[in-house]
Structure formats: C-alpha cells, structure tokens
C-alpha positions as CSV (number, residue, x, y, z in Angstrom):
1,M,80.2,40.0,-13.4
2,E,78.8,36.8,-15.2
3,I,75.3,38.1,-15.2
4,I,76.3,41.4,-16.5
5,L,77.8,39.8,-19.5
6,K,74.9,37.4,-19.9
7,V,72.6,40.3,-19.8
8,V,74.6,42.4,-22.5
9,G,74.9,39.5,-24.8
10,S,71.3,38.9,-24.5
11,V,70.5,42.3,-25.3
12,F,73.0,42.3,-28.2
13,L,71.3,39.2,-29.9
14,V,67.7,40.9,-29.4
15,A,69.3,43.9,-31.1
16,I,70.7,41.8,-34.2
17,A,67.3,40.2,-34.4
18,L,65.3,43.4,-34.4
19,A,67.6,45.4,-36.8
20,S,67.5,42.4,-39.2
21,M,63.9,42.4,-39.2
22,V,63.7,46.0,-39.8
23,A,66.2,45.7,-42.5
24,I,64.1,43.1,-44.4
25,Y,60.9,45.0,-43.8
26,V,62.4,48.4,-45.1
27,G,64.3,46.7,-47.9
28,G,61.0,44.7,-48.8
29,E,59.1,47.9,-49.0
30,N,61.4,49.4,-51.4
31,V,61.9,46.3,-53.6
32,F,58.1,45.9,-53.7
33,H,57.6,49.2,-55.1
34,S,60.6,49.1,-57.6
35,H,62.1,45.8,-58.2
36,N,65.4,47.3,-59.6
37,D,66.0,49.2,-56.4
38,K,69.7,48.2,-55.3
39,K,69.3,49.9,-52.1
40,G,66.2,47.6,-51.2
41,W,68.2,44.6,-52.4
42,A,70.8,45.5,-50.0
43,F,68.5,46.0,-47.2
44,V,67.0,42.7,-47.7
45,G,70.4,41.0,-48.1
46,G,71.7,42.6,-45.0
47,G,68.6,41.5,-43.0
48,V,69.0,38.1,-44.1
49,I,72.6,37.9,-43.1
50,G,71.9,39.5,-39.7
51,I,69.2,36.7,-39.0
52,I,71.6,34.1,-40.3
53,L,74.0,35.6,-37.7
54,F,71.5,35.6,-35.0
55,I,70.7,31.9,-35.4
56,S,74.2,31.0,-35.5
57,I,75.2,32.8,-32.4
58,A,71.8,31.8,-30.4
59,V,72.8,28.2,-31.3
60,Y,76.3,28.5,-30.3
61,V,75.8,30.1,-26.9
62,T,72.8,27.7,-26.1
63,P,73.8,25.7,-23.2
64,R,74.0,21.9,-23.8
65,G,74.0,18.9,-21.3
66,M,77.5,18.7,-19.9
67,D,79.3,15.2,-19.7
68,N,81.6,15.3,-16.7
69,S,82.9,11.7,-17.4
70,E,85.3,13.0,-19.9
71,H,87.2,14.7,-16.9
72,C,88.0,11.0,-15.7
73,G,91.3,9.7,-16.7
74,P,92.3,5.9,-17.5
75,G,91.6,3.5,-14.8
76,T,88.9,5.6,-13.1
77,E,85.2,5.4,-13.5
78,Y,82.6,8.6,-13.5
79,R,80.2,8.5,-10.4
80,E,77.5,11.2,-9.4
81,S,75.2,11.5,-6.7
82,R,71.9,13.7,-6.5
83,H,70.1,14.9,-3.6
84,Y,67.3,17.2,-3.1
85,N,67.9,20.4,-1.0
86,P,64.5,21.4,0.7
87,S,65.7,24.8,1.7
88,T,66.5,25.9,-2.2
89,R,63.8,23.5,-3.5
90,S,66.5,22.1,-6.1
91,T,68.4,19.1,-6.7
92,H,72.3,19.3,-6.1
93,T,74.5,16.9,-8.1
94,D,78.0,16.1,-7.0
95,W,80.3,14.1,-9.3
96,W,83.8,12.4,-8.8
97,C,86.2,10.1,-10.4
98,E,86.6,6.7,-8.7
99,A,89.4,4.3,-9.1
100,K,88.4,0.8,-10.7
C-alpha cells in the first residue's frame, strides 16, 4: 500500500510540474502577441503558482536524515550498530537506548 501511495504522489507531482510548464508556455505565447491579454497573464500566473506549489511539496516530502537519538529519554544514551548483510548487499543499522 505504501508503494502505491508513493507512486500516486509522484505522478501527482509530475502532473503539477507539467501542467504548470504548459500553462506558462501557453500564457507566454498569448502575452507575447498581445501584452494586454488578461487570459495570458492568468495562465502565466497560474503556472508560476503551480511551479511554486511543486517545489514546496517536493521539498517537504523529500526524506531527510533521521536522528533516532531523540527517542532516548533522560539518563540514557543513544547507541547504534551497523553490519553488512552479504545476501542483500546492504548495510543494516540497529539502534537502541542504553542506560548511563
């Protein structure tokens, strides 16, 4: 289910970016031919708003490094251990809170 949501979200983001670029292009063409064309300026403005929306959503959903030490309470220390798993060819990290 998580993968489906990620795919739907990615398609949504790409659709926002594509629609914004098309709106800017179409509006720019109208404005280029007639500077007083309100419809053209509306398309350009909507496209710019869409690009801003795309960038803000993309920055918000981009994963950042997680700090698991915030889960440890007072009187405990954060510890972690990494080990390589040859069968999956990846590194696995275990972490725990240890009493001081």
